C-alpha positions in Angstrom: 30.3 72.8 201.3 28.9 74.4 198.1 31.6 77.0 198.2 34.3 74.3 198.5 32.8 72.4 195.6 32.7 75.6 193.5 36.3 76.5 194.4 37.4 72.9 193.4 35.5 73.2 190.1 37.1 76.6 189.3 40.6 75.3 190.1 39.9 72.2 188.0 38.8 74.3 185.0 41.8 76.6 185.4 44.2 73.7 185.7 42.8 72.0 182.6 42.9 75.1 180.4 46.4 76.0 181.6 47.9 72.5 181.0 46.5 71.9 177.5 47.2 73.6 174.2 44.2 75.6 173.0 43.7 73.8 169.7 41.5 75.3 167.1 40.1 74.3 163.7 41.6 75.8 160.5 39.7 78.8 159.2 40.0 81.1 156.3 40.6 84.1 158.6 43.4 82.4 160.6 46.1 84.8 159.4 44.0 87.9 159.9 43.6 86.9 163.5 47.3 86.0 163.8 48.2 89.5 162.7 45.7 91.1 165.1 46.9 89.0 168.1 50.6 89.3 167.2 51.0 85.5 167.1 52.4 82.9 164.7 50.3 80.0 163.5 51.2 76.4 164.4 49.5 73.8 162.2 49.7 70.3 163.6 48.7 68.0 160.7 48.2 64.4 161.8 46.5 61.2 160.9 44.3 59.4 163.5 45.9 56.0 162.5 49.5 57.3 162.9 51.7 55.9 165.7 54.1 58.9 165.9 51.2 61.3 165.9 49.9 59.6 169.0 53.4 59.7 170.6 53.8 63.4 169.9 50.4 64.2 171.3 51.1 62.2 174.4 54.7 63.3 175.1 55.4 66.6 173.4 52.0 68.4 173.4 51.5 67.5 177.1 54.8 69.0 178.2 54.1 72.0 180.4 56.8 74.2 178.9 55.6 73.4 175.4 51.9 74.1 176.3 52.7 77.4 177.9 54.9 78.6 175.1 52.5 77.5 172.3 49.5 79.2 174.0 51.4 82.4 174.5 53.0 82.7 171.0 50.8 80.7 168.5 47.4 80.2 167.3 47.5 76.4 167.4 45.5 74.5 164.8 45.0 70.7 165.0 43.8 69.0 161.7 43.5 65.5 160.5 45.1 65.2 157.0 42.4 62.8 155.7 39.6 65.1 156.9 41.4 68.2 155.5 42.6 66.9 152.1 43.6 70.4 150.9 46.1 70.7 153.8 47.0 67.0 153.6 47.9 67.0 149.9 49.7 70.4 150.3 52.0 69.0 153.0 52.0 65.3 152.2 55.8 65.2 151.8 56.2 66.1 155.5 54.0 63.7 157.3 52.8 62.4 159.5 52.8 64.3 161.8 53.6 67.4 159.8 54.1 70.6 161.8 54.0 73.8 159.7 54.8 77.2 161.3 53.5 80.3 159.6 54.2 84.0 160.3 51.4 86.6 160.6 51.5 87.2 156.8 50.8 83.5 156.1 54.3 82.7 155.0 55.8 79.3 156.0 58.6 79.8 158.6 59.3 76.1 159.1 58.1 72.7 158.0 58.8 69.8 160.2 58.4 66.2 159.1 57.6 63.7 161.8 57.9 63.4 165.6 59.9 65.8 167.7 60.4 65.4 171.4 59.7 68.3 173.9 63.2 69.7 174.1 63.9 69.7 170.3 60.4 71.1 169.6 60.8 73.9 172.0 64.0 74.9 170.2 62.2 74.9 166.9 59.4 77.0 168.3 61.7 79.6 169.9 63.7 80.0 166.6 60.4 80.6 164.7 59.3 83.2 167.2 62.6 85.0 167.2 63.1 84.9 163.5 59.8 84.5 161.7 61.3 84.8 158.2 59.7 83.0 155.2 61.3 79.6 154.5 63.2 79.3 151.3 61.7 76.6 149.1 63.5 73.4 148.6 65.0 73.2 145.1 67.3 71.1 143.0 69.9 71.9 140.3 69.2 71.2 136.7 71.2 71.4 133.5 69.9 73.9 130.9 71.9 72.2 128.2 70.2 68.8 128.6 66.7 68.2 127.4 63.9 68.4 130.0 62.7 64.9 129.1 66.2 63.3 129.5 66.7 65.0 132.9 63.3 63.6 134.2 64.3 60.2 132.9 67.6 60.3 134.7 66.0 61.3 137.9 63.6 58.3 137.6 66.6 56.0 137.1 68.5 57.5 140.0 65.7 56.9 142.5 65.5 53.1 141.8 66.9 50.7 144.4 67.6 47.7 142.2 69.1 45.7 145.0 66.3 45.9 147.6 63.5 47.5 145.7 61.5 50.7 146.2 63.1 54.1 146.4 66.7 54.6 147.5 65.5 55.6 150.9 64.9 54.2 154.4 61.1 53.7 153.7 60.3 50.7 151.5 57.1 50.5 149.5 56.2 50.4 145.8 55.3 53.8 144.4 52.5 53.6 141.8 54.0 56.0 139.3 57.4 54.3 139.5 55.6 51.0 138.9 53.6 52.4 136.0 56.6 54.0 134.2 58.7 50.9 134.8 56.0 48.7 133.3 56.0 50.9 130.2 59.7 50.1 129.6 59.6 46.3 129.4 62.9 46.0 127.6 64.9 48.3 129.9 67.0 46.1 132.1 67.1 48.5 135.1 63.3 48.9 135.1 62.8 45.1 134.8 65.2 44.4 137.7 63.6 47.1 139.9 60.1 45.7 139.3 61.1 42.2 140.2 62.8 43.0 143.5 60.2 45.7 144.5 57.2 43.5 143.9 58.8 40.5 145.7 59.8 42.8 148.6 56.3 44.2 148.9 54.9 40.8 149.8 56.6 41.2 153.2 54.3 44.1 153.9 51.2 41.8 153.9 49.8 41.0 157.3 50.1 37.2 157.5 47.2 36.8 159.9 44.5 39.3 158.8 45.7 40.2 155.3 46.0 43.8 154.1 49.1 45.7 153.4 51.0 47.8 156.0 51.8 51.3 154.8 55.6 50.8 154.4 58.7 49.4 156.1 61.6 51.4 157.5 65.3 50.9 158.1 66.1 50.3 154.4 64.3 46.9 154.4 60.9 45.3 154.0 60.5 43.6 157.4 60.1 46.5 159.8 56.7 47.8 159.0 54.6 50.7 160.2 51.4 48.8 161.0 48.7 51.3 159.8 46.6 50.0 157.0 45.2 52.7 154.7 42.5 52.0 152.2 44.3 53.8 149.4 47.3 51.6 149.9 45.1 48.5 149.8 43.8 49.8 146.5 47.3 50.5 145.2 48.5 46.9 145.9 45.3 45.3 144.6 46.0 46.9 141.2 49.8 46.3 141.3 49.4 42.7 142.2 46.7 42.2 139.5 48.9 43.7 136.8 52.0 42.0 137.9 50.2 38.6 137.9 49.3 39.1 134.3 52.8 40.2 133.5 54.5 37.3 135.2 51.8 34.6 135.4 53.0 34.1 139.0 49.9 33.1 141.1 51.7 34.3 144.3 50.6 37.8 143.3 47.1 36.7 142.6 46.8 35.2 146.1 48.4 38.4 147.5 45.7 40.4 145.8 43.0 38.2 147.2 44.5 38.5 150.7 44.3 42.3 150.5 40.7 42.3 149.2 39.7 39.9 152.0 41.1 42.3 154.5 39.2 45.3 153.1 36.0 43.3 153.1 36.3 42.3 156.7 37.7 45.4 158.3 37.2 48.5 156.1 33.9 48.0 154.4 30.8 50.1 155.0 27.3 48.6 154.7 26.4 50.7 151.6 29.4 49.4 149.6 31.8 52.2 150.3 35.1 51.9 152.2 36.3 53.3 155.5 39.6 55.2 155.6 42.1 53.2 157.7 43.0 51.0 160.6 45.3 52.4 163.3 48.9 51.2 163.7 48.4 50.9 167.5 46.1 48.9 169.7 47.0 51.4 172.5 47.6 54.8 171.0 51.3 55.7 171.3 52.5 52.1 172.0 54.2 50.4 169.2 52.3 47.4 167.8 55.2 44.9 167.4 53.9 42.5 170.1 50.3 42.8 169.0 51.0 42.1 165.3 53.2 39.2 166.2 50.2 37.4 167.6 48.0 34.9 165.7 44.6 36.0 164.7 42.7 34.6 167.6 45.0 36.1 170.2 44.7 39.5 168.5 40.9 39.3 168.7 41.2 38.5 172.4 43.5 41.5 172.9 41.3 43.9 170.9 41.2 45.4 167.5 43.1 48.6 166.5 40.7 51.5 165.9 39.0 51.8 162.5 38.7 55.3 161.0 35.1 55.0 159.7 35.2 58.3 157.8 34.4 57.9 154.1 36.2 60.1 151.6 35.8 60.6 147.8 39.5 60.2 146.9 40.0 56.9 148.6 36.7 55.4 147.4 37.6 56.3 143.8 40.8 54.3 144.1 39.0 51.3 145.5 36.4 51.3 142.7 39.3 51.1 140.3 41.0 48.4 142.3 37.8 46.2 142.2 37.8 46.5 138.4 41.4 45.4 138.3 40.5 42.5 140.6 37.7 41.5 138.2 40.1 41.7 135.3 42.6 39.4 137.1 40.1 36.8 138.2 36.9 37.1 136.0 34.8 37.1 139.2 31.7 39.2 138.7 31.4 40.0 142.5 34.3 42.5 142.2 32.5 44.4 139.4 29.3 44.3 141.4 31.1 45.8 144.4 32.6 48.5 142.3 29.2 49.5 141.0 27.6 49.3 144.5 30.2 51.8 145.7 29.7 54.1 142.7 26.0 54.2 143.4 26.6 55.1 147.0 29.0 57.8 145.9 26.1 59.7 144.3 25.3 60.9 147.8 28.6 62.7 147.7 28.0 64.5 144.4 26.8 68.1 144.1 26.4 70.1 140.9 28.3 67.5 138.9 31.3 67.3 141.2 32.2 64.9 144.0 32.9 66.3 147.4 33.3 65.3 151.1 30.9 66.6 153.7 32.8 69.9 154.2 31.9 71.1 150.8 35.5 71.7 149.7 36.2 70.8 146.1 39.5 69.1 145.2 40.8 68.1 141.8 42.2 64.8 143.2 38.7 63.7 144.2 37.4 64.3 140.6 40.4 62.6 138.9 40.1 59.5 141.1 36.4 59.2 140.2 37.1 59.9 136.5 39.7 57.2 136.4 37.2 54.8 138.1 34.5 55.6 135.6 36.8 55.0 132.6 37.7 51.6 134.1 34.1 50.7 134.7 33.4 51.5 131.1 36.0 49.1 129.8 34.3 45.7 130.7 31.2 46.2 128.5 31.2 49.8 127.1 28.0 50.8 128.9 26.7 54.1 127.6 25.8 55.3 131.1 29.5 55.4 132.2 30.4 57.4 129.0 27.7 60.0 129.9 29.1 60.4 133.4 32.7 60.6 132.1 31.8 63.4 129.7 29.8 65.3 132.3 32.7 65.1 134.8 35.3 66.3 132.3 33.1 69.3 131.5 32.8 70.1 135.3 36.5 69.7 135.8 37.1 72.2 133.0 34.6 74.7 134.3 35.7 74.5 138.0 39.5 73.7 138.1 41.0 74.8 134.8 42.5 78.2 134.6 45.0 79.7 132.1 46.9 76.6 131.2 47.0 74.8 134.6 44.7 73.1 137.0 43.8 74.4 140.4 44.3 71.8 143.0 41.3 72.9 145.0 38.6 75.5 145.1 37.7 76.8 148.6 38.2 79.7 151.0 41.2 78.6 152.9 43.3 81.7 153.6 46.0 80.0 151.5 46.9 80.5 147.8 46.6 77.3 145.8 50.0 75.8 145.1 51.3 74.7 141.7 51.4 70.9 142.1 53.5 69.5 139.2 52.7 65.9 140.0 48.9 66.7 140.0 49.2 68.6 136.7 50.9 65.6 135.0 48.5 63.1 136.5 45.5 65.1 135.3 46.9 65.1 131.8 47.4 61.3 131.8 43.9 60.6 133.2 42.2 63.0 130.8 44.1 61.5 127.8 42.9 58.0 128.9 39.3 59.3 129.3 39.5 60.9 125.8 39.9 57.4 124.4 36.4 56.4 125.4 34.3 59.6 124.9 32.4 60.4 121.7 31.1 63.9 122.2 33.3 65.9 119.9 32.8 69.1 121.9 33.9 67.5 125.2 36.7 65.7 123.5 37.9 69.0 122.1 37.8 70.8 125.5 39.7 67.9 127.1 42.3 67.8 124.4 42.9 71.6 124.6 43.3 71.4 128.4 45.9 68.7 128.1 47.8 70.5 125.3 48.0 73.8 127.2 48.9 72.2 130.6 51.5 70.0 128.9 53.1 73.0 127.2 53.5 74.7 130.6 54.9 71.7 132.5 57.7 71.3 130.0 59.3 74.5 131.4 62.9 73.7 132.4 62.6 75.7 135.6 60.2 73.1 136.9 63.2 70.8 137.2 64.0 72.7 140.3 61.4 70.5 142.0 63.2 68.2 144.5 61.2 65.1 143.4 61.8 62.5 140.8 58.4 62.8 139.1 57.8 59.7 137.0 54.3 61.2 136.5 56.0 63.7 134.1 57.4 60.9 131.9 54.0 59.1 131.8 52.3 62.3 130.8 54.9 62.9 128.1 54.2 59.4 126.7 50.5 60.0 126.7 50.8 63.3 124.9 53.2 62.0 122.2 51.1 59.0 121.4 48.0 58.7 119.3 45.1 56.9 120.8 45.7 53.2 120.2 43.2 50.5 119.3 42.9 47.3 121.2 41.4 44.7 118.9 39.7 41.8 120.6 39.6 38.9 118.1 37.8 35.6 118.7 34.5 34.3 120.0 32.3 36.2 122.3 33.8 34.4 125.3 37.3 35.1 124.1 36.5 38.8 123.5 35.2 39.1 127.1 38.5 37.6 128.3 40.3 40.0 126.0 38.6 43.0 127.8 40.1 41.7 131.1 43.5 41.4 129.5 43.2 44.9 128.1 42.4 46.5 131.4 45.6 45.1 132.9 47.8 46.4 130.2 50.3 49.1 131.2 49.2 51.2 128.3 45.9 53.0 129.1 45.6 55.2 126.0 43.4 53.0 123.8 40.0 52.3 122.4 38.5 48.8 122.4 37.2 47.3 119.1 35.8 43.8 119.0 36.5 42.0 115.7 36.2 38.7 114.0 39.3 36.8 112.9 40.9 37.4 109.5 40.9 41.2 110.1 43.5 42.5 107.6 44.6 45.2 110.1 45.9 42.5 112.4 48.6 41.5 110.0 49.9 37.9 110.2 48.3 37.1 113.6 44.7 37.5 112.4 44.0 33.8 112.4 44.6 33.5 116.2 42.2 34.7 119.0 43.9 37.3 121.1 44.4 40.9 122.2 46.1 43.2 119.6 47.3 46.6 120.6 47.8 48.7 117.4 48.9 52.3 117.0 50.2 54.3 114.1 49.5 51.5 111.6 51.6 48.9 113.6 50.5 46.2 116.0 52.5 45.0 119.0 53.1 41.4 119.6 49.6 40.1 120.5 48.6 38.4 123.7 47.2 35.2 122.5 44.6 33.0 124.2 
């Protein structure tokens, strides 16, 4: 009997190991091992909230032919893109899932965006094994006879779907950088039209029962959503709805903002004030959630709740701190500022040697930039000195750790990969540092930050960077920040009116300003100085004020 049980156990173990892919973690020596073993590397980069990731794992990676071929020819790596932000940000244009195939030298042989069934996937794998040649990078033509700035602007305009909103693509959502650059062009008809239809369309992405925003919709419309709810997308729309409410005075967007905040409080909030990462698109992994999300709230609770990813990450929490400041600015409700500060305090547990990091110890520039942006926003309501100290310290740490020869490193870690040049990240870093410069007073830190911005900006103006396949409105935002002097936002009126003015200032599209509180009759405010309001002035001229 014992011999029979032992034989059964051995057969069971053998069957399990033979019918499953031997997944591993990513490691810095992965390509050394690949060369030694004569295998390619397969990176399956997924998200634990992603429907098509679940489908691929259930259908493709369980196929016996796929399992046998992968185990024989590849070192297979399975990684969650949220838990591995270096890999996630590097391949974010391809997911999720994103499947990256490398040869033994670490060169990319193929990059696959999204689900592939077993037959199609086998064909891709066999082609890679038979011809493991480095993939040619995607590129785009550019005109050397037209200014770099004009070409980036034309790309921005050509991406706008002014009929349905969003990008001219099957996926519909409101991109933050497109929104920001459009808001900075208030008199441009195309931008204004795009903002109107995009913001109206985005309301269709809000879950009518539980609140919260679905990630995006497909099929060139706004009513066929992917049901996952990511905390960074909630943060995005909280800000966008707050700013659009101030711009239009349409309370529909204020209520939409509150619906999103309510969802994050009920489903994605940790006890210490930080936020969890996401809620799954599927109640049952791999089964589309159309029927579930068509139910009313009570019926959903009876059926169950899609899984919550309770991991806590720096990048996402930085965006939510900022979102709460925007919510305060739109409503005046102190509880939003209190929540932002509660999260900031809890984030101290994720700080080492002046820099924020997740539990794996890897340092990424995106984490630092999101926290820097959050600190600048927290400074705006009352100009607390403690925030300024943290801002200056973080800028210094960014310089010492990430700045190198006129560009920013996207990450610092032993990964077995060379850091890529991320144009979007370079431009975003310039814009955030310029905004931070408007509040710091340490002349040494300000000089360091200014020099970083100038040198990076000089490099990102290279015409050959127009070969990037993306539209890059971040480039235009950085250009505007670099060409402008720091503005002054004068808050004129009583103490109560000046506090209201700070809220108005935070919601302005322009983020390159210092706040100065002033009495009425200030000669710098020209003919409007008798009226309480917010006055944005730059280069000796003031814009039309926002009056109370």
